[in-house]
N, C-alpha and C positions, 0 to 999 in steps of 0.2 A: 141058687145062685146070687152071687154078690155084687154089689150096685156102689160105686165110688160117688156118692156127692162132692164137690166143691162149691159153695156158696157163700158170697160173706153176708148175704142179707138173713139175718138169724129167722124171720119169719118164713120167706122160701124156704131155707134150710128145713127147718121143722117140722114145716107143714108136708115138704116132699119126703122126710124122712118116716114122719107117722104113717103117710099114704102108703109107703114101698114097703113100712114093716108088718102093716096092715095084712098088704095080698102076700104074705110070705118071704118077702126078699131078705137078705143077710144085707144091711147099709151100714158103709164105712162114711163118716161125716168129715169134711174140713171146712175150716170158717176161712181159711185165703189159700191162697194158691201154692205158699210154702209146705204147709201143711199138707194140701194137696198131692204136692210133689212127691212130700216122703213118704205119705201111704201107699203113690204108684210103686215106687219102689220096696217097701218093706212089704207089700203084699203079692212081688212080684208073680204074675202065672196063676192068681188066684181071683182074681177081678174079672166080670163080666161084661161090665157096662160100665162107663164114666158119665155123670152128668155135671157139666163145669158151667159158670156164668163167665161172659166174656172179659167182663172187668173186674180184677181183685187185686186185693193189696199182693205185693210181692212176686208172685208169678201172677200172669192172665191165664185164661181159659186158652188162647191160641198157644200158650207157652207149654199149658199141659200137654197139649193135642201132641206139638212137637215132640216132648218126653215121651209119650207115648207112642206116637209112630213112628219116630226116628231113632231115641235112645232105648227104647226098650223092643222095639219092633211087634208091639201087640198089635192085632187086628179086630180086637172087640168094639163095639159099636161106642161111638160118643156124641150126645147130646149137648148141643151147646143153648146157655139161655141168657138172653139179653135184652135191655132196655131199648138198645139202641138198633130199630130196623133199616140197616143201610144196606142196598144191594152188594157197595164193596165188600163191606165187612163181611156177609153172608158167604160171598162169591171167594174170600180167602180164607174162612173158615172151612170150608167144603172143599178147596183144593187141597188143605192141610190135613184133611182126612178125616173131618166133622161130616157123621152121619145125617144128622137132623138139626135145624137153625130155627130155635123158639123165642118168638118176643114174648115179651113179658108184658101184660099181666097174663097168666095162662090160667086155668082151673086143674089142680091137680088131678083130679078123675080123669081129664082129658089127657094128660101126660101120661098116667098109669098106664091107661090104656094103648095109648103109643109105645111107650116102654114094652108092655106084653107081649103085642105085636112084632116089635123089633127082635125080641129075645127068642119069639116063639119062631122065625123067619131066619136066625141066621145062622 
């Protein structure tokens, strides 16, 4: 299973990458939204889940979700990470096709557990 992580916070990115690789996932990483969009297009049809930060340089997480759902027409699960826990932001993200909206900080172990559950039930 291949997971794309789009996250501009290097510590969060590396923690997730390490935790997911340890679980046996093939992980692609992008440090900003433009790199995330490039990977989405380059690995068309080969990504099983995307985890994206809400606020990133170049393309936001919401813009990446738009690319996934509308341009590429993928139905794989998307988890959005954010430091801002506003109901309007959450509702907008879900309306665009986000499956889970998770507020930072979080424990990588708990997120990996959630990822395993989502992928096993998708």
